[in-house]
C-alpha positions as CSV (number, residue, x, y, z in Angstrom):
1,M,-15.0,4.4,-33.6
2,E,-14.3,5.5,-30.1
3,Y,-15.0,3.0,-27.4
4,Q,-17.7,3.9,-24.8
5,N,-17.3,2.7,-21.2
6,R,-20.2,0.7,-19.8
7,I,-19.3,2.1,-16.4
8,N,-19.1,5.9,-15.9
9,L,-15.6,6.5,-14.6
10,E,-15.3,10.2,-15.4
11,E,-15.8,11.4,-11.8
12,L,-13.4,8.8,-10.4
13,K,-10.7,9.7,-13.0
14,A,-11.2,13.4,-12.3
15,A,-10.8,12.9,-8.6
16,V,-7.6,10.9,-9.1
17,D,-6.2,13.6,-11.3
18,R,-7.0,16.2,-8.7
19,I,-5.1,14.2,-6.1
20,K,-2.1,13.9,-8.4
21,S,-2.3,17.6,-9.0
22,E,-2.3,18.4,-5.3
23,L,0.6,16.1,-4.6
24,G,2.5,17.5,-7.6
25,K,2.7,20.9,-5.8
26,V,5.3,19.3,-3.5
27,I,6.3,15.9,-4.8
28,I,8.6,16.0,-7.9
29,G,8.5,12.9,-10.1
30,Q,7.5,9.7,-8.4
31,H,4.5,9.3,-10.8
32,D,4.5,5.5,-10.8
33,F,4.8,5.5,-7.0
34,I,1.8,7.9,-6.6
35,E,-0.3,5.9,-9.1
36,L,0.4,2.7,-7.2
37,L,-0.6,4.3,-3.9
38,L,-3.9,5.5,-5.4
39,T,-4.4,2.0,-6.9
40,A,-4.1,0.4,-3.4
41,L,-6.4,3.1,-1.9
42,L,-9.1,2.3,-4.5
43,A,-8.6,-1.5,-4.1
44,D,-9.0,-1.1,-0.3
45,G,-5.7,-2.6,0.7
46,H,-2.6,-1.6,2.7
47,V,0.8,-0.6,1.4
48,L,4.3,-1.2,2.5
49,I,6.9,1.3,1.1
50,E,10.6,0.4,1.1
51,G,13.5,2.7,0.3
52,V,16.5,4.4,1.9
53,P,15.9,7.4,4.2
54,G,15.4,10.8,2.6
55,I,13.5,10.0,-0.6
56,A,10.1,11.4,0.6
57,K,8.4,8.0,1.5
58,T,6.8,9.4,4.6
59,L,6.2,12.9,3.1
60,T,4.3,11.4,0.1
61,A,2.1,9.2,2.4
62,K,1.5,12.2,4.7
63,L,0.5,14.5,1.8
64,L,-1.8,11.8,0.3
65,S,-3.6,11.7,3.6
66,K,-4.1,15.5,3.4
67,T,-6.0,15.1,0.1
68,L,-8.6,13.0,1.9
69,K,-11.2,14.5,4.2
70,T,-10.8,11.8,6.8
71,G,-9.1,10.9,10.1
72,F,-5.3,10.6,10.1
73,S,-2.9,9.1,12.6
74,R,0.9,8.6,12.5
75,I,2.8,6.0,14.5
76,Q,6.6,6.1,14.8
77,F,7.9,2.6,15.3
78,T,10.8,2.2,17.7
79,P,12.5,-0.8,19.3
80,D,10.8,-0.1,22.7
81,L,7.3,0.4,21.3
82,M,4.7,-2.0,22.9
83,P,1.5,-3.4,21.4
84,S,-0.6,-1.3,23.8
85,D,1.1,1.8,22.5
86,I,-0.6,1.1,19.1
87,L,-3.9,-0.6,20.0
88,G,-4.7,1.1,23.3
89,T,-5.0,-0.1,26.9
90,S,-7.6,-0.7,29.7
91,V,-7.3,1.8,32.6
92,F,-8.9,1.4,35.9
93,N,-11.4,4.2,36.7
94,M,-11.4,4.9,40.5
95,K,-14.8,6.7,40.3
96,T,-16.7,3.9,38.5
97,Q,-14.5,1.1,39.9
98,E,-14.4,-0.3,36.4
99,F,-11.8,-0.7,33.6
100,E,-12.2,1.7,30.7
101,F,-10.6,1.1,27.3
102,H,-8.5,4.0,26.0
103,K,-8.1,3.7,22.3
104,G,-4.7,3.8,20.7
105,P,-3.6,5.7,17.6
106,V,-4.6,2.8,15.3
107,F,-8.2,3.9,15.7
108,S,-8.4,6.3,12.8
109,N,-9.0,6.1,9.0
110,F,-5.6,6.7,7.5
111,I,-2.7,5.2,9.5
112,L,0.9,6.1,8.6
113,I,3.4,3.8,10.3
114,D,6.9,5.2,10.0
115,E,9.8,2.8,9.9
116,I,7.7,-0.3,10.7
117,N,10.7,-2.6,10.7
118,R,12.3,-0.7,13.7
119,S,10.1,-2.7,16.1
120,P,10.5,-6.3,17.1
121,A,8.1,-9.2,16.4
122,K,5.9,-8.7,19.5
123,T,4.8,-5.3,18.3
124,Q,4.5,-6.4,14.7
125,A,2.1,-9.1,15.8
126,A,-0.3,-6.4,17.3
127,L,-1.1,-5.4,13.7
128,F,-2.1,-8.9,12.4
129,E,-5.8,-8.8,13.3
130,V,-6.4,-5.1,12.7
131,M,-4.9,-5.1,9.2
132,E,-6.7,-8.2,8.0
133,E,-10.0,-8.2,9.8
134,R,-10.3,-4.4,10.5
135,Q,-11.0,-5.1,14.2
136,I,-9.1,-5.6,17.4
137,T,-9.9,-7.8,20.4
138,I,-8.8,-6.7,23.8
139,D,-9.9,-8.2,27.2
140,G,-12.6,-10.2,25.4
141,H,-14.1,-7.1,23.7
142,T,-14.0,-6.6,19.9
143,Y,-13.7,-3.1,18.5
144,I,-14.5,-2.6,14.8
145,M,-12.4,-0.1,13.0
146,A,-13.9,2.9,11.1
147,D,-14.4,2.7,7.4
148,P,-12.3,3.6,5.4
149,F,-9.2,2.0,7.1
150,F,-6.0,2.4,5.2
151,V,-2.5,1.6,6.4
152,I,0.6,2.9,4.8
153,A,3.9,1.7,6.3
154,T,7.4,2.8,5.4
155,Q,10.5,0.7,6.0
156,N,14.2,1.1,5.4
157,P,16.0,-1.8,3.6
158,I,16.6,-4.8,5.9
159,E,20.4,-4.4,5.4
160,H,20.2,-1.1,7.4
161,E,21.3,-1.3,11.1
162,G,18.7,-1.7,13.7
163,T,15.9,-3.2,11.6
164,Y,13.9,-6.4,12.0
165,A,12.6,-8.5,9.1
166,L,8.8,-8.5,9.1
167,P,7.2,-12.0,9.5
168,E,5.7,-13.5,6.3
169,A,2.2,-13.5,7.9
170,Q,2.4,-9.8,8.3
171,L,3.9,-9.1,4.9
172,D,1.0,-11.0,3.4
173,R,-1.5,-8.5,4.9
174,F,0.0,-5.7,2.7
175,L,-1.6,-5.5,-0.7
176,F,1.5,-3.9,-2.2
177,K,5.1,-3.6,-1.4
178,I,6.4,-0.6,-3.4
179,K,10.1,0.0,-3.8
180,V,11.1,3.6,-4.1
181,G,14.5,4.6,-5.5
182,Y,16.5,7.8,-5.8
183,P,15.3,10.5,-8.2
184,D,17.3,11.2,-11.4
185,K,19.4,14.3,-11.7
186,A,16.7,16.5,-13.4
187,E,14.2,15.6,-10.8
188,E,16.6,16.3,-8.0
189,V,17.4,19.7,-9.4
190,E,13.6,20.4,-9.5
191,I,13.3,19.2,-5.9
192,L,15.9,21.9,-4.9
193,K,14.2,24.6,-6.9
194,S,10.8,23.7,-5.4
195,H,12.2,23.8,-1.9
196,H,14.0,27.1,-2.5
197,L,10.8,28.7,-3.9
198,R,8.7,27.4,-1.0
199,K,10.8,29.4,1.5
200,N,9.7,28.4,5.0
201,R,6.2,27.1,4.1
202,K,5.5,23.6,5.2
203,P,4.6,21.1,2.4
204,E,1.3,20.2,4.2
205,E,0.1,23.8,3.9
206,L,0.2,23.6,0.1
207,V,-2.0,20.5,-0.3
208,N,-5.8,20.7,0.0
209,P,-8.4,17.9,0.6
210,V,-10.2,16.9,-2.6
211,M,-11.9,13.6,-1.7
212,T,-14.4,12.7,1.0
213,E,-14.9,9.4,2.7
214,A,-18.3,9.0,0.9
215,D,-16.5,9.7,-2.5
216,L,-13.9,7.0,-1.7
217,R,-16.5,4.4,-0.8
218,R,-18.4,5.2,-4.0
219,Y,-15.3,4.9,-6.2
220,R,-14.4,1.6,-4.6
221,E,-17.9,0.3,-5.5
222,L,-17.1,1.3,-9.1
223,V,-13.8,-0.5,-9.0
224,N,-15.7,-3.7,-7.9
225,D,-17.8,-3.4,-11.1
226,I,-14.8,-3.3,-13.5
227,I,-15.1,-6.0,-16.1
228,V,-12.6,-8.9,-16.1
229,D,-12.6,-11.4,-18.9
230,D,-12.1,-15.1,-18.0
231,K,-8.9,-15.1,-20.1
232,I,-7.5,-12.4,-17.8
233,M,-8.4,-14.4,-14.7
234,D,-6.7,-17.5,-16.2
235,Y,-3.6,-15.4,-17.0
236,I,-3.4,-14.2,-13.3
237,V,-3.7,-17.7,-11.9
238,E,-1.2,-19.2,-14.4
239,I,1.4,-16.6,-13.3
240,I,0.8,-17.2,-9.6
241,Q,0.8,-20.9,-9.9
242,R,4.2,-20.8,-11.7
243,T,5.6,-19.0,-8.7
244,R,4.8,-22.1,-6.6
245,N,6.8,-24.5,-8.9
246,H,9.7,-22.3,-10.0
247,S,13.1,-23.6,-9.3
248,H,14.4,-20.2,-8.0
249,L,11.7,-19.8,-5.4
250,F,11.4,-21.5,-2.0
251,L,7.9,-20.0,-1.5
252,G,5.4,-18.9,-4.1
253,G,2.2,-16.9,-4.0
254,S,-1.1,-18.1,-2.3
255,P,-4.6,-17.6,-3.6
256,R,-4.6,-14.4,-1.6
257,A,-1.9,-13.2,-4.1
258,S,-4.2,-14.0,-7.0
259,L,-7.0,-12.1,-5.4
260,A,-4.7,-9.1,-4.7
261,T,-3.6,-9.1,-8.3
262,L,-7.2,-9.1,-9.5
263,R,-8.3,-6.3,-7.2
264,T,-5.4,-4.0,-8.0
265,A,-5.6,-4.7,-11.8
266,K,-9.2,-3.6,-11.6
267,A,-8.3,-0.4,-9.6
268,L,-5.6,0.5,-12.1
269,A,-7.9,0.0,-15.0
270,A,-10.4,2.4,-13.4
271,I,-7.6,5.0,-12.8
272,E,-6.7,4.8,-16.5
273,G,-10.4,5.4,-17.3
274,R,-11.1,1.9,-18.6
275,D,-14.0,-0.3,-17.4
276,F,-12.2,-3.5,-18.2
277,V,-8.8,-5.1,-17.3
278,I,-6.1,-5.7,-19.9
279,P,-2.9,-7.8,-19.5
280,D,-0.8,-4.7,-19.1
281,D,-2.7,-3.9,-15.9
282,V,-1.8,-7.3,-14.5
283,K,1.9,-6.8,-15.5
284,T,2.1,-3.4,-13.9
285,V,0.6,-4.4,-10.5
286,L,2.1,-7.9,-10.3
287,P,5.7,-7.1,-9.0
288,N,4.2,-4.9,-6.3
289,V,1.7,-7.6,-5.3
290,M,4.2,-10.4,-5.3
291,R,7.7,-9.2,-4.3
292,H,6.9,-9.6,-0.6
293,R,5.0,-12.8,-1.0
294,V,7.7,-15.0,-2.6
295,I,10.9,-16.2,-1.0
296,L,14.0,-16.9,-3.0
297,N,16.0,-20.1,-2.7
298,P,19.3,-19.4,-0.8
299,E,21.3,-20.4,-3.9
300,Q,19.7,-17.7,-6.0
301,E,20.2,-15.1,-3.3
302,M,23.9,-15.9,-3.3
303,E,24.0,-15.6,-7.1
304,G,22.6,-12.0,-6.8
305,F,19.0,-12.7,-8.0
306,D,16.2,-10.7,-6.4
307,E,12.4,-11.3,-6.3
308,D,11.7,-8.8,-9.1
309,A,14.1,-10.5,-11.5
310,V,12.5,-13.9,-10.9
311,L,9.0,-12.5,-11.2
312,K,9.9,-10.9,-14.5
313,M,11.2,-14.3,-15.8
314,I,7.9,-15.9,-14.8
315,V,5.7,-13.2,-16.4
316,E,7.7,-13.4,-19.6
317,S,7.2,-17.2,-19.7
318,V,3.4,-17.0,-19.6
319,E,1.5,-16.4,-22.9
320,V,-0.4,-13.1,-23.0
321,P,-4.1,-13.6,-23.6
322,R,-5.4,-12.2,-26.9
């Protein structure tokens, strides 16, 4: 007997498939990466993408914005970028003899921040309030951001020259940290063929908008209604709590990490066409939710461990609910 969803997810799944199809016109492979971006979008959270230059981090984020009928803004972070370059600044109007606030590029719906770790801490701090509370406060005035408000930031690995490590408080404001690696040989050959056949056409010209702001808000409401069994919630909390007591970790996940895992597991279930969360949803999203929220002990770093390896050990140590 075929299972019948209690929540109608057909329209949501069809919209996700259309976005994947549009991105597939340009982006070769990267299926998991694209699915995680869509998961974060539906879960209403921000994304940090890490990878070496030249693997289409920025292009993928840019093309994703093209599939949405919404405002788009791109900010290139550099060492000399100031907070006012992002948020905006008050300018004195000689005619009215009053200060007027000129909004910065962060006042949009879809914000692409390129190479976020190229700017120092002062500029990073400008993003704290706007990413968490969807508002900024300048000169005693509070400005509410438009809905939807979705930030995708790219960064090069910290080992690269001229980069700054992001503060823990800012990292915690990203729902996901997604690591993107090199394509395999077959995918790279397809990339060359696709580029050759495209001639001089820009990738952005090939992608069409397929989702409106109203659609996105409606789909996010559906995600909120996804069913989560108490055993799944207990499973999430057990994993997060073990990160706090693990001998390899100096810092574990906070309750915000538990909430992020729950939200993204629900969004992934909806993308898969299910109205309930299963343990595999939790296992899929968890490394991306947690890798930027835990800190390794120095001894483990010296031994060559990374966050993903420790998180895998923890997940495997927790009994899967039946």
